[in-house]
C-alpha positions as CSV (number, residue, x, y, z in Angstrom):
1,M,-21.2,14.9,-21.9
2,K,-18.5,17.4,-21.0
3,S,-15.5,16.1,-19.1
4,L,-14.9,17.5,-15.6
5,I,-11.1,17.4,-16.1
6,S,-9.4,19.8,-18.5
7,R,-7.4,18.6,-21.4
8,E,-4.3,20.0,-19.8
9,E,-5.0,18.0,-16.6
10,K,-5.5,14.9,-18.7
11,R,-2.2,15.5,-20.5
12,K,-0.4,15.9,-17.1
13,L,-2.0,12.8,-15.7
14,A,-1.2,10.8,-18.8
15,Q,2.4,11.9,-18.9
16,A,2.9,11.2,-15.2
17,A,1.5,7.7,-15.8
18,L,3.9,7.2,-18.7
19,K,6.9,8.3,-16.5
20,T,6.0,6.3,-13.4
21,G,4.7,3.2,-15.2
22,T,1.2,3.4,-13.7
23,I,0.0,3.2,-17.3
24,D,0.6,-0.5,-17.0
25,E,-2.5,-0.7,-14.9
26,L,-4.6,0.1,-18.0
27,T,-5.8,-2.4,-20.6
28,A,-3.7,-2.6,-23.7
29,R,-6.3,-0.7,-25.7
30,Q,-6.5,2.1,-23.1
31,Q,-2.7,2.3,-23.1
32,T,-2.7,2.7,-26.8
33,V,-5.2,5.5,-26.7
34,I,-3.4,7.4,-23.9
35,R,0.0,7.0,-25.7
36,M,-1.5,8.2,-29.0
37,R,-3.4,11.1,-27.5
38,Y,-1.0,12.3,-24.8
39,G,2.3,10.7,-25.4
40,S,3.8,13.6,-27.4
41,D,3.9,17.4,-27.0
42,T,1.1,17.8,-29.5
43,I,-2.3,16.3,-29.0
44,P,-3.7,14.8,-32.2
45,S,-7.4,15.2,-32.9
46,A,-9.8,12.5,-31.7
47,K,-10.8,12.0,-35.3
48,D,-7.3,11.2,-36.4
49,V,-6.6,8.8,-33.5
50,A,-10.0,7.1,-34.0
51,E,-9.3,6.6,-37.7
52,D,-5.8,5.3,-37.0
53,L,-7.2,2.7,-34.5
54,G,-10.2,1.9,-36.7
55,I,-12.8,2.9,-34.1
56,T,-15.4,5.6,-33.8
57,R,-14.7,8.8,-32.0
58,A,-17.4,7.9,-29.4
59,R,-15.5,4.6,-28.6
60,L,-12.2,6.6,-28.5
61,Y,-13.7,9.0,-26.0
62,Q,-15.1,6.1,-23.9
63,L,-11.7,4.4,-23.8
64,E,-9.9,7.7,-23.0
65,S,-12.4,8.6,-20.3
66,D,-12.2,5.1,-18.6
67,A,-8.4,5.3,-18.8
68,I,-8.2,8.8,-17.3
69,L,-10.6,7.7,-14.5
70,R,-8.4,4.7,-13.7
71,L,-5.3,6.8,-13.7
72,Q,-6.9,9.4,-11.4
73,N,-8.0,6.6,-9.0
74,E,-4.5,5.1,-9.1
75,S,-3.0,8.5,-8.5
76,A,-5.3,9.1,-5.5
77,V,-4.5,5.7,-4.0
78,N,-0.8,6.4,-4.3
79,E,-1.1,9.8,-2.7
80,S,-3.3,8.4,0.1
81,Q,-0.8,5.6,0.8
82,S,2.2,7.9,0.9
83,V,0.3,10.3,3.3
84,K,-0.8,7.4,5.4
85,E,2.8,6.0,5.6
86,E,4.1,9.5,6.6
87,R,1.6,9.8,9.5
88,R,1.7,6.3,10.8
89,E,2.8,6.1,14.4
90,P,3.8,3.0,16.2
91,F,1.4,1.6,18.8
92,R,3.3,1.1,21.9
93,L,2.5,-1.3,24.7
94,R,4.5,-1.8,27.9
95,V,4.1,-5.1,29.6
96,Q,5.1,-5.2,33.2
97,G,5.6,-8.1,35.5
98,Q,8.8,-9.7,36.8
99,D,10.3,-8.6,33.5
100,Q,9.5,-5.4,31.7
101,Y,9.5,-5.1,27.9
102,D,8.3,-2.7,25.3
103,I,6.7,-3.7,22.1
104,A,6.2,-1.2,19.2
105,I,4.0,-2.2,16.3
106,L,2.8,-0.2,13.3
107,L,-1.0,-0.5,13.0
108,D,-3.2,0.4,10.1
109,T,-6.5,-1.1,11.0
110,L,-8.5,-2.5,13.9
111,D,-7.7,-6.0,12.6
112,D,-4.0,-5.2,13.2
113,V,-4.8,-4.3,16.8
114,E,-6.3,-7.8,17.3
115,I,-3.3,-9.4,15.7
116,A,-1.0,-7.3,17.8
117,F,-2.7,-8.4,21.1
118,K,-2.5,-12.0,20.0
119,L,1.2,-11.6,19.2
120,I,1.8,-10.0,22.5
121,D,0.0,-12.8,24.3
122,V,2.2,-15.4,22.4
123,L,5.4,-13.5,23.2
124,H,4.4,-13.2,26.9
125,T,3.7,-16.9,27.1
126,A,7.0,-17.7,25.4
127,I,9.0,-15.5,27.7
128,T,7.2,-17.0,30.8
129,N,7.9,-20.5,29.6
130,R,11.5,-19.8,28.9
131,R,11.9,-18.2,32.3
132,K,10.5,-21.3,34.0
133,Q,12.8,-23.5,31.9
134,L,15.8,-21.5,32.9
135,L,14.9,-21.5,36.6
136,G,14.3,-25.3,36.4
137,N,17.7,-25.9,34.9
138,R,19.4,-23.7,37.5
139,A,17.7,-25.7,40.3
140,K,18.9,-29.0,38.8
141,H,22.6,-27.8,38.6
142,Q,22.8,-26.3,42.1
143,S,24.4,-28.5,44.6
144,P,22.2,-29.5,47.6
145,T,23.0,-27.5,50.7
146,P,24.2,-29.6,53.6
147,V,21.9,-29.9,56.6
148,H,23.5,-29.4,60.0
């Protein structure tokens, strides 16, 4: 079965993984294969690497293929997250009443929207209760007005 990714692309992906540390996401055996196959400027033959590891070439290709696939997925996830973080806009809500306040929250999912509304409800309740408490304390400390 022919690989859909070129040898050069595999080498670039493997070297990037070695530089960034994403190679740590692989199993120990996959890391060894990637380091032996792509860790230097020259790519040794599969036969030589398989013999050094004491495995068949078929097993070597399987380990390499699984490792490259995981590295591609990891790379895609990292790119997706960085793009998502760049585009993320705050969700803004203005609550108006006797007081007016703005709340800006970064939302990624619909679950975050539900959490945001619960948070806003809790904040609104806390502000309302604090206002009542302050008004109650002010009323206690005011001297009674004389009646004529």
